[in-house]
N, C-alpha and C positions, 0 to 999 in steps of 0.2 A: 931348622930347629927340629929334634927329634920328639916325636910324639911320646908321653909318656899314658901306659895304658895301666889302669887299677883295678885289678880283680879283689872281690871281698869275699870271706868265707864267713859264713855264719856258722857258727855249731851253739844249739842251745838243748839243754836241757829243761823240761817241764813237769818235775815229781808230781803236780796235782795231776796231771793225765796219763801217769804211767801207766795205765793198764787201758787196754783196747775197750771198747762197749761191744759186748756179746750180745746178742737176740739169740733166744732159743726158740726155734718152732717145732711143734709137734705137728700129729696127723693123725687124725682118724676116719674110718671109711664111711660111706653111704652110698645112696643109689641103688645100682647093681652089685655092688662090692661087698664082699664081707670082710676085707681084710685089704692090708696094702702089702706088694712085694718087693718094690724098691721106689727110691726117692732120687731122681739127679736134679741136681741145683746147679745153674749156669747165672755167672754174673755177665750179662750182656755187653758189659762196659769192659772187662778184659779178658772174657770168654775163657777165664776159670769155671772148671765143671768139677765137681765134688759127686758121688754116686754112693746111697747107703742102705741098707736094707728096711723096709717099710716101718719096722718096729722101733726105727730108731729118730732120734731128733736130729736136725740140723742146725749147726753154730753158726750163723753169720757173725762175722767179726767186723766192726766197722772202725774202720781206720783213718782219722783225721788228719790232714796236714795243716792245720790251722798254727801258726808260728806268733805267739805272744810275748811272752819274755823271753829276754837273751840273756844268757851267762856263758862263764870260759868253761870246758873240762879239756880232759886230759885222758879221756875213757875212748875218745871217738876219734880216729885220724886217719887221714886221707894222703895217697902217695904223692898225687898229683893234682892240682885243682889251678888252672884248667887244665882237660886232657882232652885227647885227641878219641879215640873209640873207646876205651875201659880203661877202668884205672882199679887201684886196690885200696879196700877199706879196712881197715884194723879197728876192732872194738874188745877191750880191757870189761873184762865181766869179773865180779869179785866173787862170786859163786856160780855152782851150775845152775841153770835156767833155762827157760824157752821163750820164744818170742818172736817177732815179724818184723821181717825187714823190706822197705819196701821202696822204688822208684816212683815218683808221683810230680806230676804237671804243676806249674804255679797256679792253676786253677783248682788244683786238690783232686785232678782224675787218678787214679792208679794204673802206672803205666805195667810194672811189674813189680811181682811179691813173692814172697819166700818164708814158709815157716820153720824156724830155724831150733836147733837144741844147742845150747852153748855151754863150753866148756870154762871151769875158773880159770884165769889168765888171759892170753891173747886167742882172739879169733878172727879170722881174714876172710874177707868176701873179695870178689871181682863181681865189679857193677856196671854195666852199660845200657844205655838206651837207642832206641833204633835211630835217631835222628839229632842234629844237632840242636841245642836250646840248654836253657837253663831249668834244672830240677831240683826237687828236695827231695835228699835221701832220709827214709825216717826207721828208727830201730827202737820198738816197743819190746822193752821185757818186762817181767814181774816187779823189776827193782826202778825200772827209770824209762823214761822216754827221751830220745834224742835224734833231733834232725840236723841236716848238714845241707846248706845250698850246694850245689856243684853246676859247674860250666863244661858242657860237652862241645869241643870243636868240631866233628866229626862224624859219620855216619858209622854206627856200631852194630853188634847183634843183640837185638834187646834182650839181656837175661841178667839175673843173680846168681851167681855160683857161691857157696860155702867152701872154702878150700881150706877143710879143716879134714882129721884122717877118715877112712872110710868107715870105720864103725860108727864116725858122728854123723856122717853122711847118710846112714841106714839107718839112724836114731830119727833125722829129721823126715824122713819119709813115713816111717811108721807113726810117729807123732802125729802129724799132720792127717792120717788116716784114720788112727785111733780117735783124735778129736771132731771129726765130721765138719771141718770149720773151712768157712768159704769165706774170702776175704771182702769187703765190700768198702765203697766211699760213700759219703753222704750223695743221694739221690740216682746211685745205681740201682739200673733194675736187675731184678733177681728173679729169673725163669724156672719153676719149680715143675717138673716134670711128675706126676704120679701115678704109677702104673700095678695093677692087678692082672696078671694074666697079658688078655689083648684089650683092657680096659685103659685110656689112656685120659687123663684130665691135665690139663696146662694152666698154672696159677702163673700170674706175673705180679711183682709188686715192687713197690720200693720201700724197704722193711723200716720201721722206724721204733719197733719194741717186740719183744718177747710175745710170742701168741699161741695158742692151741687152733689150727684150721681143721673143719669138717668136710673133709671132702667128698665131692659126690661124683660118681665113675659110672659113666652109660653106656651101655653098648651102642656101637656105631659101626656096623657091616655092610658091606655092599654086594650087590649080586654076584662079585667077583671074590668075595669073602676077604675082601680089602679091609682091614680094622682102619678107624682114625681117631686122633685124637682129638680131643674136644675142650672146649674155652667157655666160661660162664660170663656173660656180658651185661651188667644188670641181674633182670629175669629171665633172659634168654640164655639158651644153649646153642653154640653154634660148631660146626666141625671147624678145626685149626687147622685143615690141608686143604687143598683143591679137590673134588671129585675127582676119581679116576678110573671108575668101572668102565667095563667094555661090555656089559650086561645088565638089564634090570633084575629087581630082585627076585621074579621068577624066573631068573633063568635065560629068557628071550634075548639074544645078542643084539647090540646097537649095530646100526652099520658103520663100517670103517671105511672112510674115505680118505685117500692120500694124494689122487689128483686134484690139480688145481683145476684144471678144466670139469672134471665130474662134480667137482664141488658147486662151481658155478651155474651149472645146471641145476641148484637146487631150489626150489620156490619158498617164497615167504609166509609160509603156511604152519599150524599146527601139524602136519601129518608127515613133512620130510624131515626122517629122522638121521642123523649121521654124527660123528665123533671123528676126532682126529688127536695127534699129539704135534705141538707146537715145532714147527720145520720138521714133521713126522720123525721126530726122535722122541721114542719113549722113555723118557726120564718120568719115571713116577710121581718125583719128588714134587713136579709141577702141576702135577695131575694131568686132565685131559680138557680138551675144546668140544663144547658140542651146540648144536643146532638148537635154536626155541625147541622146536619138534620134538628133539632129543631128550631135551634137560625134562621137558611136561609129560612126557610118553604121549604126545598125542592129545592130552587132555585141553580142554578149553576152561578158560577161567569162569568161575561161577561165583561172583563176591571174594569174599577171603576166605572161602572154603580151601583148606590145603591141597597142595597138591604134590604127592610124591615123585613123581616123576623118576627118573634115575637115581633118585637118592635111597639109600639104606631103609629098611623098615621102620618105622618109628619116629621117622625123619622128612622133612620135604623142602620144595623150592620156596625160600622166603618170595614174598609180596612184598610192594612199597611200604605197607603201612610197617611191616617188621623191618624192615632196613632204617624206616625212618624212626623208628624206636630206639633201635642201638645207636644210630647218630645221635640221638636227642640225649641219651643217656652218657654218653662219651662226652659230648660238650658240656651238661650241666656238673657233670664230676670231674671237671678238670683234665681233663686226657687232651686238651689242646697243646700242642706244645709251647706255647707261654704261659700254661696253667689258668689261662681268661675262660670264663664261662658265659660267652655272648656271641661267638662265630664259630663257623665249621673250621675248625684249624687242627682235626685230628688224624690226617692222612698218617704222620710218623708214630703217631700210636696204634695205629692199623698195620704198618708194613713190617717187613722183617727186617733184622738186623743184617743181612746181607743181601747180595746180589743186586742192590739198588745202584746206579747213577746218577748224576746230576749233569746237566749242561750247565747251569749257570748256579752261581751263587747267591742265594738269600735263606737267611736263618729262617728254619721252618719248613724248609725243602725236604720232602722224602731222602733223597740223598745225598744230604748235608750230615754229617755227624751220623753216620748209622747206628752209633751206639747207644741214642739216644730214642733209638726206632722200638717200637712193637709192646710198649708199656700194657697195651688192652690185652696182648696176645694172642691177638687174630692172626698174626704170622702172615701176614699176605707176600705172596714173593711176585717179583718183576716177570710177569708170564708172557704178557702180549696176546692179541687176538688173530683170527683167521677172517678175512672178508670174502664177500661172497664172489667178487669180481678183480679183486687186486692180491690175492694170496696173503701171506704171510703180514703181521705188520711187524715192525722193530719189536725187541723184548723189553721196551722200557715204561709198563704199566700192566694194570690188571682189570679185568672186567668180568662182573660177575652178573648172571640172569638174576632179574625179578621175574616173579611168573606173572605181575602184573603187564595187560596188553594195551599198549596204545590204541591199536586197531588190528583189523585182521592181519596186516603184514607187517606190524612194527609191536615191541613190546620193550618194556625199560630195562635198562642194565645200570648198575652201581660200579662206580671204578676210581683207580687211584692211577696218577702218572707222578715221576720220579721227580718232575719241576712241580708241586702243586702242593697246598697246605690241608686243604680238606679233601673229604668222599663227595665224589660229583655221581650224578645220575643224570640220563639220557633216554631218549628211546632209538631204539637202532633196528635194522632189518632181522626178521627171523632168522636168514639163512646164514647169517654171521655164526662162526665158532669161536664162543665165550667161554669162560671158566662157570664153576658152578660149587657154591656154598650152601652145603646144607643147613636148616635148623630144626631142632626138637618139635616135634609135636607137642 
């Protein structure tokens, strides 16, 4: 008996949702800054980015894929459905208008999107997702909202192309830039980098309303004149990158040790100072690895008195109390991956949305669904460590020094691993090479 395969195409128009929700975000400068030079906003789910002058607002356009009412329409037509790797979509517009077309997963995540300027009459698009699956293609104009469910059976090059005239395409690009528009879906994390000169502050948010943000920018410049972006977490200000200096703020160089044998000869003390880069590859994006002695510049813990160590002037190596304060703030304010406020499940909120991998699948692990990472803006990269007697670890975690000592040979560190939910802590030998994140005095 032959099997009958039935594919259903849903074509809907929701007039009551004709316009996408726009959130207008304005910025004012504070701290060490007298103004703002530019703002870069990135949707961490789609990696779409816009950069605007500091005097401008950014517009976050929320695109929903919710389908409630269903009705027939002849304005939106598809050439083939299901299709293999791409298909052609035709939209008939009654007038010259603008809009947004997007390919969305069934869960509502925007896969691809494009701002468009439409002519009166027929407008044609080529659409393709990266992988086989069922998707919702949404076209929102000033007049109406149109959704169509499509089935892609093969792999494609994820894209939406407006197949209009060259003049039409140029209008699309200019319109998108002029509007300062970034498309978002519900629960997308938007990372905003606000800059004046070398001062950079990172703000990560899940926008739900228009607002004006008073942005504080502070200098964070190390002994090599590297400058660092910073992020506010609760009442604390943290560097949003790992320390990478090769000298202290007074110009004294930190010994660079590359040999495993020489590193293994280091003692577990506050006086043995050394730094290196992971696998001796000077990729400054990941920062450097320091012995405890190098991190604290030979100082000894005296209560909670701050230790500047290798940190920039005005910044210091955090102690356990300060790490705990950050952890408590994140838990209490819903930064756990599941939104709970009673356990330590903040790993995804601290980890960057790139470079992490997972060896096991479990919801909430850092390496699973990277688009949900970095809600805090801490931007932890998977770096690895250097052990005293075993060389470099695998690059599947991140560990940072606390200046809190366990005893004369051990100090505490705080760490993330790819297959974890939370921010962990343990004591470790002072001769190990770990990353450093500094906190503002």
